[in-house]
MIVEX-590164 format. One line per field, with one value per residue (C-alpha): x, y, z. Coordinates in pm, 1 decimal. Layout:
xx: X:...
yy: Y:...
zz: Z:...
//
This chain:
xx: 1643.7:1690.1:1453.0:1622.5:1495.4:1589.7:1441.0:1168.3:1121.2:888.5:642.9:564.8:278.4:212.1:-129.5:-183.2:-36.7:172.6:161.8:497.6:604.4:914.5:1046.9:1281.1:1348.1:1420.7:1178.2:1051.2:770.5:939.8:961.3:583.2:327.1:47.9:-210.3:16.2:20.0:-358.2:-385.7:-166.3:-374.1:-701.6:-571.8:-428.6:-755.8:-941.9:-743.4:-699.9:-1060.4:-1095.0:-1176.7:-1268.7:-1033.2:-1322.5:-1396.3:-1031.3:-1001.4:-1315.7:-1189.6:-850.8:-962.6:-1328.0:-1291.4:-1179.6:-1380.3:-1389.4:-1148.0:-898.5:-923.5:-856.8:-561.2:-419.5:-469.8:-277.8:7.6:8.4:7.6:301.3:495.9:411.3:525.7:857.0:917.7:827.5
yy: -467.0:-613.1:-850.1:-1169.6:-1469.5:-1692.1:-1495.1:-1239.7:-1003.6:-1131.9:-892.9:-987.2:-810.0:-859.2:-724.1:-842.7:-632.4:-354.5:-354.7:-444.8:-454.9:-633.7:-681.0:-977.4:-976.5:-603.0:-418.6:-104.6:-16.9:304.6:425.1:421.0:665.2:523.8:551.6:352.3:74.3:94.4:80.8:-228.9:-393.8:-314.6:-449.7:-763.3:-838.1:-802.7:-1108.0:-979.0:-868.2:-531.0:-224.6:111.1:401.7:618.9:365.2:346.6:723.8:753.3:495.1:659.0:1025.5:1037.0:1400.8:1520.3:1605.9:1335.0:1531.4:1586.7:1224.9:1091.9:1328.1:1204.5:843.7:906.2:1061.0:775.3:510.3:680.0:687.6:323.6:213.2:396.4:251.6:-105.7
zz: -476.5:-816.1:-983.8:-1097.0:-1290.9:-996.4:-710.4:-759.1:-463.0:-193.4:-31.2:327.9:507.2:876.0:959.4:1316.3:1592.7:1446.2:1064.2:909.5:545.1:419.8:68.0:27.0:400.6:428.8:656.2:480.4:723.2:835.5:473.0:432.3:569.0:782.8:504.1:269.2:528.7:551.3:171.1:151.7:424.3:246.2:-84.5:75.5:251.7:-79.2:-201.0:-556.3:-601.1:-772.6:-568.3:-714.1:-658.1:-541.5:-267.7:-158.3:-155.7:56.2:305.5:346.5:340.6:453.4:562.5:216.1:-94.1:-362.0:-579.4:-296.3:-179.1:-530.8:-566.7:-235.7:-346.3:-670.7:-473.5:-223.8:-497.8:-670.3:-342.9:-274.3:-620.9:-583.3:-240.4:-331.5
//
């Protein structure tokens, strides 16, 4: 998906029912792990308000140590950026 001056990509999140993610009309839900969908939902519901990485990591990996959860979050964010 290329970014053009005329039409920037549109991110569409559907959070009710089964979570779905589309970019410019192309459904990419199957390309994302479940926690990436959860992360997008959390960020969307925050409506642009900042959220600390430590808090996100704890929400997504409550069973992990802080260090492991932050590592997983970094990996997930990198995957999400590549996919989007």
